[in-house]
N, CA, C and O atoms as CSV, one atom per row, in Angstrom:
chain,resi,resn,atom,element,x,y,z
A,1,MET,N,N,-39.670,-86.488,-4.340
A,1,MET,CA,C,-38.584,-86.478,-5.221
A,1,MET,C,C,-39.137,-86.310,-6.502
A,1,MET,O,O,-40.003,-87.079,-6.919
A,2,ASN,N,N,-38.737,-85.431,-7.116
A,2,ASN,CA,C,-39.071,-85.097,-8.566
A,2,ASN,C,C,-38.147,-85.540,-9.338
A,2,ASN,O,O,-36.965,-85.425,-9.013
A,3,GLY,N,N,-38.552,-86.162,-10.571
A,3,GLY,CA,C,-37.644,-86.611,-11.565
A,3,GLY,C,C,-38.022,-86.507,-12.999
A,3,GLY,O,O,-39.106,-86.020,-13.322
A,4,GLY,N,N,-37.109,-86.978,-13.927
A,4,GLY,CA,C,-37.700,-86.844,-15.278
A,4,GLY,C,C,-36.630,-86.472,-16.178
A,4,GLY,O,O,-35.899,-85.515,-15.923
A,5,GLY,N,N,-36.484,-87.271,-17.352
A,5,GLY,CA,C,-35.498,-86.765,-18.315
A,5,GLY,C,C,-34.024,-86.614,-17.822
A,5,GLY,O,O,-33.246,-85.775,-18.276
A,6,GLY,N,N,-33.699,-87.589,-16.765
A,6,GLY,CA,C,-32.207,-87.688,-16.603
A,6,GLY,C,C,-31.842,-86.883,-15.375
A,6,GLY,O,O,-30.661,-86.776,-15.042
A,7,ILE,N,N,-32.753,-86.354,-14.739
A,7,ILE,CA,C,-32.459,-85.581,-13.456
A,7,ILE,C,C,-33.554,-85.854,-12.263
A,7,ILE,O,O,-34.741,-86.048,-12.525
A,8,ALA,N,N,-33.119,-85.849,-11.149
A,8,ALA,CA,C,-34.180,-86.021,-9.949
A,8,ALA,C,C,-33.700,-84.834,-9.035
A,8,ALA,O,O,-32.559,-84.377,-9.092
A,9,SER,N,N,-34.598,-84.420,-8.260
A,9,SER,CA,C,-34.457,-83.560,-7.207
A,9,SER,C,C,-35.303,-83.847,-5.966
A,9,SER,O,O,-36.362,-84.475,-5.987
A,10,LEU,N,N,-34.651,-83.254,-4.747
A,10,LEU,CA,C,-35.382,-83.670,-3.582
A,10,LEU,C,C,-35.229,-82.267,-2.644
A,10,LEU,O,O,-34.125,-81.819,-2.333
A,11,VAL,N,N,-36.362,-81.718,-2.291
A,11,VAL,CA,C,-36.210,-80.437,-1.265
A,11,VAL,C,C,-36.605,-80.650,0.052
A,11,VAL,O,O,-37.770,-80.952,0.308
A,12,LEU,N,N,-35.781,-80.528,0.890
A,12,LEU,CA,C,-36.088,-80.645,2.220
A,12,LEU,C,C,-35.908,-79.075,2.886
A,12,LEU,O,O,-35.387,-78.135,2.285
A,13,ARG,N,N,-36.445,-79.025,4.217
A,13,ARG,CA,C,-36.465,-77.734,4.687
A,13,ARG,C,C,-35.931,-77.886,6.146
A,13,ARG,O,O,-36.459,-78.721,6.881
A,14,ASP,N,N,-34.883,-77.093,6.599
A,14,ASP,CA,C,-34.042,-76.909,7.825
A,14,ASP,C,C,-34.403,-75.693,8.294
A,14,ASP,O,O,-33.591,-74.830,7.960
A,15,GLY,N,N,-35.422,-75.242,9.023
A,15,GLY,CA,C,-35.924,-74.071,9.362
A,15,GLY,C,C,-36.072,-73.006,8.348
A,15,GLY,O,O,-37.039,-73.129,7.596
A,16,ASP,N,N,-35.274,-71.948,8.177
A,16,ASP,CA,C,-35.425,-70.980,7.020
A,16,ASP,C,C,-34.474,-71.438,5.911
A,16,ASP,O,O,-34.298,-70.645,4.985
A,17,THR,N,N,-33.881,-72.534,5.887
A,17,THR,CA,C,-33.138,-72.931,4.788
A,17,THR,C,C,-33.684,-74.159,4.113
A,17,THR,O,O,-34.006,-75.134,4.791
A,18,ALA,N,N,-33.819,-74.151,2.590
A,18,ALA,CA,C,-34.226,-75.061,1.835
A,18,ALA,C,C,-33.044,-75.840,1.158
A,18,ALA,O,O,-32.147,-75.245,0.562
A,19,LEU,N,N,-33.089,-77.046,1.267
A,19,LEU,CA,C,-32.056,-78.025,0.968
A,19,LEU,C,C,-32.467,-78.650,-0.400
A,19,LEU,O,O,-33.489,-79.332,-0.472
A,20,LEU,N,N,-31.641,-78.410,-1.535
A,20,LEU,CA,C,-32.137,-79.000,-2.727
A,20,LEU,C,C,-31.209,-80.028,-3.215
A,20,LEU,O,O,-30.198,-79.669,-3.818
A,21,GLY,N,N,-31.459,-81.298,-3.009
A,21,GLY,CA,C,-30.494,-82.232,-3.753
A,21,GLY,C,C,-30.899,-82.467,-5.260
A,21,GLY,O,O,-32.062,-82.607,-5.639
A,22,VAL,N,N,-29.796,-82.491,-6.055
A,22,VAL,CA,C,-29.901,-82.694,-7.555
A,22,VAL,C,C,-29.050,-83.929,-7.855
A,22,VAL,O,O,-27.883,-84.019,-7.475
A,23,VAL,N,N,-29.730,-84.944,-8.605
A,23,VAL,CA,C,-29.212,-86.121,-9.086
A,23,VAL,C,C,-29.225,-86.156,-10.517
A,23,VAL,O,O,-30.229,-85.717,-11.078
A,24,GLY,N,N,-28.318,-86.585,-11.173
A,24,GLY,CA,C,-28.267,-86.960,-12.630
A,24,GLY,C,C,-27.536,-85.906,-13.574
A,24,GLY,O,O,-26.493,-85.363,-13.211
A,25,GLU,N,N,-28.096,-85.660,-14.726
A,25,GLU,CA,C,-27.257,-85.047,-15.703
A,25,GLU,C,C,-28.145,-83.677,-15.732
A,25,GLU,O,O,-29.374,-83.649,-15.675
A,26,LEU,N,N,-27.204,-82.453,-15.842
A,26,LEU,CA,C,-27.816,-81.361,-15.876
A,26,LEU,C,C,-27.388,-80.568,-17.366
A,26,LEU,O,O,-26.272,-80.080,-17.544
A,27,ASP,N,N,-28.511,-80.542,-18.403
A,27,ASP,CA,C,-28.295,-80.131,-19.682
A,27,ASP,C,C,-29.403,-79.621,-20.291
A,27,ASP,O,O,-30.365,-79.293,-19.597
A,28,LEU,N,N,-29.424,-79.503,-21.473
A,28,LEU,CA,C,-30.453,-78.913,-22.381
A,28,LEU,C,C,-31.863,-79.379,-21.893
A,28,LEU,O,O,-32.732,-78.582,-21.538
A,29,PHE,N,N,-32.002,-80.619,-21.903
A,29,PHE,CA,C,-33.209,-81.294,-21.529
A,29,PHE,C,C,-33.732,-81.197,-20.067
A,29,PHE,O,O,-34.928,-81.176,-19.777
A,30,THR,N,N,-32.610,-81.134,-19.096
A,30,THR,CA,C,-33.020,-81.113,-17.517
A,30,THR,C,C,-32.976,-79.772,-17.105
A,30,THR,O,O,-33.768,-79.410,-16.235
A,31,GLY,N,N,-32.152,-78.950,-17.607
A,31,GLY,CA,C,-32.062,-77.405,-16.966
A,31,GLY,C,C,-33.397,-76.813,-16.760
A,31,GLY,O,O,-33.570,-76.128,-15.752
A,32,PRO,N,N,-34.328,-76.990,-17.567
A,32,PRO,CA,C,-35.666,-76.225,-17.437
A,32,PRO,C,C,-36.253,-76.663,-16.095
A,32,PRO,O,O,-36.633,-75.910,-15.199
A,33,ALA,N,N,-36.268,-78.095,-16.097
A,33,ALA,CA,C,-36.888,-78.739,-14.886
A,33,ALA,C,C,-36.274,-78.188,-13.468
A,33,ALA,O,O,-36.976,-77.870,-12.508
A,34,LEU,N,N,-34.953,-78.133,-13.499
A,34,LEU,CA,C,-34.172,-77.599,-12.325
A,34,LEU,C,C,-34.644,-76.243,-11.821
A,34,LEU,O,O,-34.832,-75.930,-10.645
A,35,VAL,N,N,-34.827,-75.374,-13.073
A,35,VAL,CA,C,-35.286,-73.961,-12.782
A,35,VAL,C,C,-36.563,-74.068,-12.221
A,35,VAL,O,O,-36.770,-73.427,-11.190
A,36,THR,N,N,-37.501,-74.782,-12.716
A,36,THR,CA,C,-38.911,-74.833,-12.172
A,36,THR,C,C,-38.928,-75.400,-10.910
A,36,THR,O,O,-39.805,-74.963,-10.165
A,37,VAL,N,N,-38.040,-76.439,-10.373
A,37,VAL,CA,C,-38.177,-76.779,-8.881
A,37,VAL,C,C,-37.537,-75.589,-8.099
A,37,VAL,O,O,-37.932,-75.259,-6.980
A,38,VAL,N,N,-36.643,-75.043,-8.684
A,38,VAL,CA,C,-36.031,-73.769,-7.642
A,38,VAL,C,C,-36.975,-72.604,-7.622
A,38,VAL,O,O,-36.976,-71.862,-6.639
A,39,THR,N,N,-37.779,-72.387,-8.633
A,39,THR,CA,C,-38.877,-71.370,-8.541
A,39,THR,C,C,-40.017,-71.759,-7.522
A,39,THR,O,O,-40.475,-70.950,-6.715
A,40,ASP,N,N,-40.458,-73.145,-7.637
A,40,ASP,CA,C,-41.242,-73.826,-6.698
A,40,ASP,C,C,-40.668,-73.402,-5.357
A,40,ASP,O,O,-41.322,-72.647,-4.638
A,41,CYS,N,N,-39.482,-73.851,-4.990
A,41,CYS,CA,C,-39.166,-73.950,-3.661
A,41,CYS,C,C,-38.968,-72.381,-3.250
A,41,CYS,O,O,-39.216,-72.097,-2.078
A,42,LEU,N,N,-38.577,-71.431,-4.056
A,42,LEU,CA,C,-38.606,-69.937,-3.725
A,42,LEU,C,C,-39.943,-69.332,-3.357
A,42,LEU,O,O,-40.020,-68.246,-2.782
A,43,ARG,N,N,-41.056,-70.102,-3.721
A,43,ARG,CA,C,-42.380,-69.559,-3.386
A,43,ARG,C,C,-42.479,-69.832,-1.912
A,43,ARG,O,O,-43.342,-69.158,-1.349
A,44,GLN,N,N,-41.816,-70.640,-1.175
A,44,GLN,CA,C,-41.741,-70.932,0.377
A,44,GLN,C,C,-41.004,-70.006,0.868
A,44,GLN,O,O,-40.910,-70.012,2.095
A,45,ARG,N,N,-40.337,-69.048,0.186
A,45,ARG,CA,C,-39.625,-67.898,0.940
A,45,ARG,C,C,-38.532,-68.327,1.930
A,45,ARG,O,O,-38.508,-67.949,3.101
A,46,PRO,N,N,-37.668,-69.111,1.391
A,46,PRO,CA,C,-36.540,-69.543,2.269
A,46,PRO,C,C,-35.464,-68.292,2.420
A,46,PRO,O,O,-35.319,-67.390,1.594
A,47,THR,N,N,-34.844,-68.425,3.492
A,47,THR,CA,C,-33.869,-67.376,3.612
A,47,THR,C,C,-32.556,-67.808,2.823
A,47,THR,O,O,-31.851,-66.982,2.244
A,48,CYS,N,N,-32.308,-69.063,2.847
A,48,CYS,CA,C,-31.090,-69.568,2.152
A,48,CYS,C,C,-31.557,-70.794,1.311
A,48,CYS,O,O,-32.380,-71.524,1.863
A,49,LEU,N,N,-31.196,-71.084,0.203
A,49,LEU,CA,C,-31.517,-72.105,-0.736
A,49,LEU,C,C,-29.934,-72.787,-0.868
A,49,LEU,O,O,-29.073,-72.079,-1.391
A,50,VAL,N,N,-29.660,-73.807,-0.514
A,50,VAL,CA,C,-28.583,-74.638,-0.673
A,50,VAL,C,C,-28.782,-75.974,-1.504
A,50,VAL,O,O,-29.458,-76.944,-1.162
A,51,MET,N,N,-28.093,-75.825,-2.596
A,51,MET,CA,C,-28.341,-76.829,-3.857
A,51,MET,C,C,-26.988,-77.729,-3.640
A,51,MET,O,O,-25.838,-77.301,-3.731
A,52,ASP,N,N,-27.352,-78.964,-3.359
A,52,ASP,CA,C,-26.252,-80.061,-3.414
A,52,ASP,C,C,-26.098,-80.780,-4.700
A,52,ASP,O,O,-26.951,-81.596,-5.050
A,53,VAL,N,N,-25.018,-80.513,-5.447
A,53,VAL,CA,C,-24.899,-81.081,-6.738
A,53,VAL,C,C,-23.913,-82.008,-6.578
A,53,VAL,O,O,-23.160,-82.059,-7.551
A,54,SER,N,N,-23.599,-82.926,-5.491
A,54,SER,CA,C,-22.648,-83.820,-5.306
A,54,SER,C,C,-22.975,-84.910,-6.230
A,54,SER,O,O,-22.001,-85.596,-6.537
A,55,ALA,N,N,-24.198,-85.275,-6.799
A,55,ALA,CA,C,-24.560,-86.291,-7.326
A,55,ALA,C,C,-24.890,-85.828,-8.864
A,55,ALA,O,O,-25.479,-86.607,-9.614
A,56,VAL,N,N,-24.538,-84.698,-9.242
A,56,VAL,CA,C,-24.722,-84.278,-10.681
A,56,VAL,C,C,-23.487,-85.110,-11.502
A,56,VAL,O,O,-22.296,-85.030,-11.199
A,57,SER,N,N,-23.967,-85.816,-12.457
A,57,SER,CA,C,-22.933,-86.714,-13.214
A,57,SER,C,C,-22.585,-86.051,-14.448
A,57,SER,O,O,-21.651,-86.569,-15.060
A,58,PHE,N,N,-23.155,-84.957,-14.990
A,58,PHE,CA,C,-22.955,-84.319,-16.255
A,58,PHE,C,C,-23.496,-82.947,-16.224
A,58,PHE,O,O,-24.620,-82.679,-15.799
A,59,CYS,N,N,-22.627,-82.061,-16.705
A,59,CYS,CA,C,-23.247,-80.653,-16.876
A,59,CYS,C,C,-22.594,-79.929,-18.000
A,59,CYS,O,O,-21.371,-79.796,-18.016
A,60,ASP,N,N,-23.484,-79.377,-19.098
A,60,ASP,CA,C,-23.077,-78.821,-20.170
A,60,ASP,C,C,-23.374,-77.423,-20.121
A,60,ASP,O,O,-23.921,-76.967,-19.117
A,61,ALA,N,N,-23.064,-76.658,-21.134
A,61,ALA,CA,C,-23.279,-75.226,-21.025
A,61,ALA,C,C,-24.912,-74.880,-20.850
A,61,ALA,O,O,-25.211,-73.778,-20.390
A,62,ALA,N,N,-25.782,-75.665,-21.156
A,62,ALA,CA,C,-27.185,-75.313,-20.939
A,62,ALA,C,C,-27.284,-75.605,-19.429
A,62,ALA,O,O,-28.084,-74.935,-18.775
A,63,GLY,N,N,-26.542,-76.546,-18.820
A,63,GLY,CA,C,-26.648,-76.865,-17.377
A,63,GLY,C,C,-26.110,-75.820,-16.506
A,63,GLY,O,O,-26.564,-75.576,-15.387
A,64,LEU,N,N,-25.062,-75.169,-17.092
A,64,LEU,CA,C,-24.409,-73.965,-16.515
A,64,LEU,C,C,-25.597,-72.845,-16.388
A,64,LEU,O,O,-25.783,-72.188,-15.364
A,65,THR,N,N,-26.336,-72.734,-17.526
A,65,THR,CA,C,-27.159,-71.634,-17.731
A,65,THR,C,C,-28.404,-71.897,-16.664
A,65,THR,O,O,-29.026,-70.923,-16.239
A,66,ALA,N,N,-28.669,-72.931,-16.341
A,66,ALA,CA,C,-29.791,-73.396,-15.620
A,66,ALA,C,C,-29.462,-73.001,-13.921
A,66,ALA,O,O,-30.278,-72.568,-13.107
A,67,LEU,N,N,-28.051,-73.293,-13.706
A,67,LEU,CA,C,-27.462,-73.047,-12.475
A,67,LEU,C,C,-27.553,-71.448,-12.280
A,67,LEU,O,O,-28.026,-70.945,-11.261
A,68,GLU,N,N,-27.022,-70.664,-13.425
A,68,GLU,CA,C,-27.261,-69.272,-13.185
A,68,GLU,C,C,-28.535,-68.640,-12.999
A,68,GLU,O,O,-28.750,-67.711,-12.220
A,69,ALA,N,N,-29.513,-69.287,-13.886
A,69,ALA,CA,C,-30.852,-68.758,-13.599
A,69,ALA,C,C,-31.489,-69.166,-12.180
A,69,ALA,O,O,-32.257,-68.416,-11.577
A,70,ALA,N,N,-31.110,-70.375,-11.728
A,70,ALA,CA,C,-31.455,-70.584,-10.319
A,70,ALA,C,C,-30.890,-69.640,-9.524
A,70,ALA,O,O,-31.657,-69.063,-8.753
A,71,ARG,N,N,-29.679,-69.318,-9.515
A,71,ARG,CA,C,-28.984,-68.392,-8.593
A,71,ARG,C,C,-29.663,-67.077,-8.842
A,71,ARG,O,O,-29.987,-66.372,-7.886
A,72,ASP,N,N,-29.875,-66.742,-9.985
A,72,ASP,CA,C,-30.329,-65.190,-10.264
A,72,ASP,C,C,-31.774,-65.086,-9.671
A,72,ASP,O,O,-32.124,-64.051,-9.105
A,73,ASN,N,N,-32.593,-66.131,-9.798
A,73,ASN,CA,C,-33.956,-66.192,-9.243
A,73,ASN,C,C,-34.023,-66.009,-7.828
A,73,ASN,O,O,-34.842,-65.261,-7.295
A,74,ALA,N,N,-33.046,-66.784,-7.126
A,74,ALA,CA,C,-32.755,-66.785,-5.687
A,74,ALA,C,C,-32.372,-65.394,-5.378
A,74,ALA,O,O,-33.041,-64.873,-4.486
A,75,VAL,N,N,-31.554,-64.761,-5.852
A,75,VAL,CA,C,-30.962,-63.504,-5.489
A,75,VAL,C,C,-32.322,-62.456,-5.556
A,75,VAL,O,O,-32.668,-61.766,-4.598
A,76,ARG,N,N,-32.987,-62.478,-6.819
A,76,ARG,CA,C,-34.129,-61.699,-6.933
A,76,ARG,C,C,-35.028,-61.891,-5.864
A,76,ARG,O,O,-35.755,-60.939,-5.579
A,77,ALA,N,N,-35.117,-62.877,-5.254
A,77,ALA,CA,C,-36.044,-63.283,-4.164
A,77,ALA,C,C,-35.497,-63.010,-2.873
A,77,ALA,O,O,-36.145,-63.346,-1.882
A,78,GLY,N,N,-34.361,-62.431,-2.750
A,78,GLY,CA,C,-33.719,-62.093,-1.561
A,78,GLY,C,C,-33.398,-63.333,-0.853
A,78,GLY,O,O,-33.551,-63.301,0.368
A,79,THR,N,N,-32.976,-64.435,-1.391
A,79,THR,CA,C,-32.647,-65.537,-0.905
A,79,THR,C,C,-31.104,-65.957,-1.377
A,79,THR,O,O,-30.632,-66.121,-2.502
A,80,ARG,N,N,-30.503,-66.066,-0.019
A,80,ARG,CA,C,-28.987,-66.491,-0.353
A,80,ARG,C,C,-29.067,-68.077,-1.194
A,80,ARG,O,O,-29.870,-68.983,-0.972
A,81,PHE,N,N,-28.105,-68.046,-2.068
A,81,PHE,CA,C,-27.957,-69.331,-2.826
A,81,PHE,C,C,-26.479,-69.766,-2.681
A,81,PHE,O,O,-25.527,-68.990,-2.769
A,82,THR,N,N,-26.388,-71.221,-2.426
A,82,THR,CA,C,-25.270,-71.687,-2.066
A,82,THR,C,C,-25.102,-72.987,-2.905
A,82,THR,O,O,-26.042,-73.766,-2.745
A,83,LEU,N,N,-24.197,-73.382,-3.706
A,83,LEU,CA,C,-23.992,-74.612,-4.259
A,83,LEU,C,C,-23.096,-75.314,-3.392
A,83,LEU,O,O,-22.108,-74.688,-3.006
A,84,THR,N,N,-23.285,-76.728,-2.936
A,84,THR,CA,C,-22.472,-77.489,-2.400
A,84,THR,C,C,-22.136,-78.839,-3.039
A,84,THR,O,O,-22.701,-79.247,-4.054
A,85,GLY,N,N,-21.232,-79.468,-2.418
A,85,GLY,CA,C,-20.924,-80.629,-3.207
A,85,GLY,C,C,-20.398,-80.559,-4.571
A,85,GLY,O,O,-20.553,-81.478,-5.375
A,86,VAL,N,N,-19.820,-79.551,-4.816
A,86,VAL,CA,C,-19.333,-79.308,-6.420
A,86,VAL,C,C,-18.232,-80.233,-6.445
A,86,VAL,O,O,-17.253,-80.110,-5.709
A,87,GLN,N,N,-18.408,-81.322,-7.434
A,87,GLN,CA,C,-17.326,-82.373,-7.708
A,87,GLN,C,C,-16.233,-81.623,-8.708
A,87,GLN,O,O,-16.519,-80.667,-9.429
A,88,PRO,N,N,-14.996,-82.208,-8.617
A,88,PRO,CA,C,-13.779,-81.490,-9.291
A,88,PRO,C,C,-14.234,-81.136,-10.733
A,88,PRO,O,O,-13.986,-80.016,-11.179
A,89,THR,N,N,-14.859,-82.014,-11.431
A,89,THR,CA,C,-15.135,-81.693,-13.100
A,89,THR,C,C,-16.086,-80.318,-12.946
A,89,THR,O,O,-15.754,-79.231,-13.420
A,90,LEU,N,N,-17.141,-80.522,-12.311
A,90,LEU,CA,C,-18.047,-79.097,-12.273
A,90,LEU,C,C,-17.436,-78.136,-11.830
A,90,LEU,O,O,-17.697,-77.040,-12.326
A,91,LEU,N,N,-16.404,-78.223,-10.732
A,91,LEU,CA,C,-15.698,-77.148,-10.268
A,91,LEU,C,C,-14.875,-76.547,-11.409
A,91,LEU,O,O,-14.913,-75.354,-11.710
A,92,ARG,N,N,-14.145,-77.451,-12.004
A,92,ARG,CA,C,-13.220,-76.980,-13.127
A,92,ARG,C,C,-14.037,-76.208,-14.227
A,92,ARG,O,O,-13.555,-75.169,-14.677
A,93,ILE,N,N,-15.222,-76.656,-14.671
A,93,ILE,CA,C,-15.908,-75.792,-15.664
A,93,ILE,C,C,-16.329,-74.505,-15.143
A,93,ILE,O,O,-16.122,-73.494,-15.815
A,94,LEU,N,N,-16.959,-74.434,-13.892
A,94,LEU,CA,C,-17.061,-73.117,-13.272
A,94,LEU,C,C,-16.169,-72.281,-13.151
A,94,LEU,O,O,-16.451,-71.087,-13.251
A,95,THR,N,N,-14.846,-72.711,-12.900
A,95,THR,CA,C,-13.764,-71.962,-12.920
A,95,THR,C,C,-13.293,-71.452,-14.213
A,95,THR,O,O,-13.019,-70.260,-14.349
A,96,VAL,N,N,-13.194,-72.247,-15.107
A,96,VAL,CA,C,-12.662,-72.032,-16.400
A,96,VAL,C,C,-13.689,-70.879,-17.084
A,96,VAL,O,O,-13.317,-69.975,-17.831
A,97,THR,N,N,-14.923,-71.108,-16.693
A,97,THR,CA,C,-15.840,-70.052,-17.514
A,97,THR,C,C,-16.133,-68.718,-16.535
A,97,THR,O,O,-16.925,-67.843,-16.886
A,98,GLY,N,N,-15.480,-68.675,-15.407
A,98,GLY,CA,C,-15.382,-67.707,-14.497
A,98,GLY,C,C,-16.842,-67.552,-13.663
A,98,GLY,O,O,-17.167,-66.501,-13.109
A,99,LEU,N,N,-17.534,-68.577,-13.665
A,99,LEU,CA,C,-18.595,-68.668,-12.943
A,99,LEU,C,C,-18.558,-69.024,-11.402
A,99,LEU,O,O,-19.436,-68.834,-10.561
A,100,ASP,N,N,-17.346,-69.574,-11.263
A,100,ASP,CA,C,-16.978,-69.934,-9.647
A,100,ASP,C,C,-17.283,-68.705,-8.811
A,100,ASP,O,O,-17.708,-68.794,-7.659
A,101,ALA,N,N,-17.026,-67.425,-9.500
A,101,ALA,CA,C,-17.070,-66.102,-8.693
A,101,ALA,C,C,-18.532,-65.748,-8.512
A,101,ALA,O,O,-18.802,-64.859,-7.704
A,102,ARG,N,N,-19.431,-66.306,-9.130
A,102,ARG,CA,C,-20.810,-65.981,-8.996
A,102,ARG,C,C,-21.573,-66.575,-8.130
A,102,ARG,O,O,-22.697,-66.195,-7.802
A,103,PHE,N,N,-20.864,-67.745,-7.635
A,103,PHE,CA,C,-21.675,-68.740,-6.695
A,103,PHE,C,C,-20.903,-68.774,-5.469
A,103,PHE,O,O,-19.676,-68.673,-5.447
A,104,ASP,N,N,-21.676,-68.926,-4.402
A,104,ASP,CA,C,-21.184,-69.282,-3.079
A,104,ASP,C,C,-21.056,-70.680,-2.986
A,104,ASP,O,O,-22.058,-71.386,-2.874
A,105,LEU,N,N,-19.796,-71.198,-3.025
A,105,LEU,CA,C,-19.446,-72.698,-3.156
A,105,LEU,C,C,-19.039,-73.170,-1.942
A,105,LEU,O,O,-18.337,-72.423,-1.260
A,106,ARG,N,N,-19.371,-74.416,-1.464
A,106,ARG,CA,C,-19.298,-75.078,-0.093
A,106,ARG,C,C,-18.856,-76.558,-0.379
A,106,ARG,O,O,-19.394,-77.245,-1.247
A,107,PRO,N,N,-17.878,-76.970,0.387
A,107,PRO,CA,C,-17.538,-78.422,-0.064
A,107,PRO,C,C,-18.604,-79.454,0.278
A,107,PRO,O,O,-18.680,-80.499,-0.368
A,108,HIS,N,N,-19.326,-79.208,1.160
A,108,HIS,CA,C,-20.485,-80.306,1.264
A,108,HIS,C,C,-21.618,-79.744,2.077
A,108,HIS,O,O,-21.466,-78.644,2.609
A,109,HIS,N,N,-22.775,-80.429,2.218
A,109,HIS,CA,C,-23.998,-79.828,2.583
A,109,HIS,C,C,-24.119,-79.431,4.343
A,109,HIS,O,O,-24.958,-78.715,4.890
A,110,GLY,N,N,-23.181,-80.037,4.840
A,110,GLY,CA,C,-23.058,-79.866,6.232
A,110,GLY,C,C,-22.624,-78.333,6.596
A,110,GLY,O,O,-22.935,-77.867,7.692
A,111,GLN,N,N,-21.900,-77.575,5.646
A,111,GLN,CA,C,-21.568,-76.309,5.916
A,111,GLN,C,C,-22.715,-75.357,5.480
A,111,GLN,O,O,-22.424,-74.655,4.511
A,112,PHE,N,N,-23.888,-75.200,5.968
A,112,PHE,CA,C,-24.758,-74.120,5.708
A,112,PHE,C,C,-24.362,-72.747,5.974
A,112,PHE,O,O,-23.839,-72.406,7.035
A,113,PRO,N,N,-24.621,-71.937,4.981
A,113,PRO,CA,C,-24.312,-70.504,5.272
A,113,PRO,C,C,-25.320,-69.894,6.331
A,113,PRO,O,O,-26.464,-70.348,6.374
A,114,SER,N,N,-24.956,-68.948,7.129
A,114,SER,CA,C,-25.648,-68.288,8.212
A,114,SER,C,C,-27.114,-67.636,7.560
A,114,SER,O,O,-27.107,-66.790,6.666
A,115,ALA,N,N,-28.078,-68.067,8.039
A,115,ALA,CA,C,-29.253,-67.437,7.642
A,115,ALA,C,C,-29.540,-65.969,7.669
A,115,ALA,O,O,-30.433,-65.462,6.990
A,116,GLY,N,N,-28.681,-65.242,8.550
A,116,GLY,CA,C,-28.772,-63.776,8.367
A,116,GLY,C,C,-27.620,-63.111,7.498
A,116,GLY,O,O,-27.349,-61.911,7.489
A,117,ALA,N,N,-27.040,-64.036,6.823
A,117,ALA,CA,C,-26.014,-63.443,5.839
A,117,ALA,C,C,-26.782,-62.820,4.599
A,117,ALA,O,O,-27.908,-63.141,4.220
A,118,THR,N,N,-26.024,-61.954,4.097
A,118,THR,CA,C,-26.636,-61.125,2.863
A,118,THR,C,C,-26.512,-62.149,1.544
A,118,THR,O,O,-25.493,-62.831,1.428
A,119,PRO,N,N,-27.528,-62.229,0.606
A,119,PRO,CA,C,-27.577,-62.890,-0.405
A,119,PRO,C,C,-26.497,-62.355,-1.317
A,119,PRO,O,O,-26.324,-62.854,-2.429
């Protein structure tokens, strides 16, 4: 488990899928740490990266930027990127900003995307 500055993360592997659990606040101070964790995870070349944000308690504009950067890095690496466990407040922010269309959103981490799907 990595932590620091209001956010913690845990990366697990399930075959070719990397499961990244994020806990805490996602903001100007913690966003760069999340992007670093995703970058490190992508070095393992997973087919899918599933980020569980069900325990994210706060997300501001910088947090959204970090989520976009994480997604963009995954797509550039040829890895399918999925957000799971999106709570109503974060979902509303994603919807209002139009970012919901950029993410593969799943209700909970038990619904993993197919490893053969295109990112």
